[in-house]
N, C-alpha and C positions, 0 to 999 in steps of 0.2 A: 185759703192757703197757708195752712199752718206749718205745713213741713217745710223745714229750710231746704231741703233738696230740691223742691220745687221752685224755690227762689233761686238758688243756684242755676237751674237750667235757664231761668230768664237772664241771668247775669252772662252765662257762658254764650247765649245766642247774641247779646249786644256786643261782647267781645269778639265773636268770630270763632268760637270754640265749640260750636254746636251745629249739627245739620239736622233738618227735620223734613218729614215727608218720605213716602215710601222709595221713590226713584233715588232721591238724594242719599237715604241711607244705605240703600244697596249700593249706589256707587261708592261712597264712603268706605263700605265693609270690603267691597272688591278691590278696591286702591289701597287698603291697609291703613286708612286714615282714623276709621272709627276706632276708639278705645272702649266704649261703654254704649250698649244700645238700651234704649228704654221703650218698651212697648206698652201700650195700654192694657189693662187687665180685661177690659171688655172688648177688645178687638176680635175680631172673628178667628174661630179657631184655625183656619187654614192660613190666616196672617200670621198667627202666633207660631203655628208649625213651621211656616217657611223661614221666619226669623230666628226661630230656635235653631233650626237646622244650619242656616247660614253661621250663626255665631258659634256652633259647635265646630263646624269645618274651619273657621278662622281663629278658633280658640279666644273667642270674646266673651266679656262677661255680659249678661243680660239681665236687667231688672224690669218685672211686671207688677209693681206694686200699685201704680197709679192708674186711675182711671182716665178714659180719653177727656172728659171735663177737666180733671185736675191739669193733665199734661197741656191741652189747649189753653187754659186760663194762664198757665205760667208761661206760655210762649206768646200769647196774645194772637194766636190763630188756631184754627181747627187742625188737630193733628193727632194720629194714634201712635206715631213711631217717632223717636227722634235718636241721636247719636252723639255723645260727646266726642270731641276729636282733639282736644288739648289734655295732658296728663296731668296737670294741675287741677283742673275742674275735676278729673275723675278722682283724684286722690282725695279731695275735699268731699266729694260725694260719697265715697265709700266710708270715710270718717264718720258722716252724718248717719250713715246706714245704722238702723236700730237693731235689726234682725237680718235673717238670711233671704231678705227679698232680692238680693244679688246673687244669681248662680254663677259660679266661677267654671268657666268651660276650660281651663288649662289643664 
């Protein structure tokens, strides 16, 4: 887990600034609590399409740079999708982004 953004996901989870799992992330998106969605690069195409569509509709940023193994390792549980709900963590995550792995849906 060399990427600092993955470390940030673990910190955000402990601080309560992150939700994970399909149902919880969908709920956070629909309730407008999600600020940035992170989906595994190796998630199924149907899952990626579903979350891309939801993010476009709600004008949310989406990151798909990390594998399910990397996300799961960062969170300490098996996950393919998570969402940052705290603006401070989102700002830190985006500052640490090296390239355009985060798509801006605005």
